[in-house]
C-alpha positions, 0 to 999 in steps of 0.5 A: 494507098496508105494515107500520108499525113503532114506533121503540124508544128509552129513556124519560127519568127522571121524578120521579113515583111511576109511571114508564115503562114501566108496564104498563096495566090490561087487561081480560077479554073477555065476551059481554055488558055485565054487569048488576047494581050495582057497575060503572062503564061507559065507551066503548071507543075504537078507537085506541092505548092510551096512558099519558101521564106529565108531569113539569114540561115533560117529557111521555112517551107510552107505548104499551100494549106499553111503547114510546114514542109521543110522536114520532108525536103531537106535537100531543098532547104539545104539548097536554099541555105547555099544561096548567097541571097538572104531575106527573101520570100519566094513562091513555087512548086516542089517536084520530083523529076524521074527520067525526064518526067515528074513523079507525083507518086515519088513526091508523095512518098516523102510525107513519111514520119521517119526522118531516116526514110526521108533522108534516104529518098532525098539522096536517091531521088532529090526534089527540085523547086521551080520558082515562079514568083518573088514576094520579098527580096532583101527584106523588102516587100515586092508582092504589091508590085505588078507581075511583070516587075516581080518577074524581072526581079525574079530573073535577076534573082536567078542570075545569082543561083548557081548552075546545077542547083535544085532551085530552078526558074520556072519558065514564063512567056507572053506568047499564047502559041508557046503556052499552047505548045507546053499544054499540048506536048508536055502533059505526059511528062508531068505538066499539069496544065498552064497558068495565066497571070494577068499583067499589071496585077499584084500578088493576090494572097489568098484569093483568085483574082488575076490568075487562072489555070487550064488543066489537062484532066477533069480532076477535083480535090474532094473531101472524104466524108464517109465510106461504104463497105464492100458488099459481104465484107468488112473492107472498104468498097468505096469512098464518099466524096464531098465539095464545099458550096458557097455557103460553106456546106459540104455537099455529097457529090459522088463516090470513088470505088477504084481502090486496089484490092491489096490496099483495102484492108489497111485503108479500112483500118485507117478510115475506121479510126476516123469515124465521126458524125455525118459531115454532109449537109447537102445531098446526104448519102442514103437510100438505094444507090444510084450507081449500082443495083443491090448495093447497100445504102448503109455507110460510115460517116467520117470526120472531114479531114481527108482530101483526095484527088479524083478524075471524073468524066461528067459533072451535072446537077451537083454530082459526078454522074458516073462515079470517079477514079481515085488518083491520089491523096492530097495531104498538103491541102485543107478540106475547106479548099475543096470547093465546087469551083473545081468541077469545070475544064476539059481534059488534054493529052500529050507526052514529052520531056519536061526538061525541054521547057525547064532548061 
């Protein structure tokens, strides 16, 4: 469970109406796919959100948190360069398909400091880019147009994308039945849920107006604000998790102890290097543990820099009631994006081949 880290650097100047870093449109989480008219539904892919800017031969890939991602996905950059279209800005998701499924583990391996390793993985298991929105085209801003107009322009854009390209058009529908089928049949193939965008709305950069998401699992992206050693050892036993409240305070919401035995020592060294002052401002850890009798109350505070995704079954009174299961590190997300708004929704289940809805 090594911690991937995205290298930071500046963005080049681009002659476009939108330039990086540009905050992507976000979504509110709800329990059910909305009913009634007035919605466009799209698959929610399990990958890295990325806004891509192309100006002449310059291709810039920006993460959700405003970081440069291009060096990690050279095949996606090259596929963008090969397109005949120039001077556009497009929003979508970088995914890694493996055997009809989307593999987040293979995607995460791309965040590697060695360029030779990245090139090797890019050749062996190339990433794809699913585009679901068009923000600028031919150097002109279209983010202010309604979603249905942007979708029409996006489909015209893809009429010029060659067959077999790594750049793919993400499906969209206004039929709730189709969206339900996606949600119920393709979760096991890497479909993370369903997005719903309200018709008539422009692109809401940086906020959650006009778009909602329905996810399969009860998951949350949390800040790792500290850790506890495994009793009687100097190896990490559990991660202490936090979410930011409406006032911008980091709230201690629980822990995750699902750390693989053979990864504990390496993870411990990485965490010890991040020791800092107590980052929690609400419900500071301490005192007897509520989750296991006899567990030490001592803990090691960390600088609030790491984000991980956890699965949980019940959240009440401001915390995970039964702990949580560590799923993966999220190096592409900023800690401040880990808010209390996430802790809603119901799990789903299913299997399938994602290519059935992506063709």
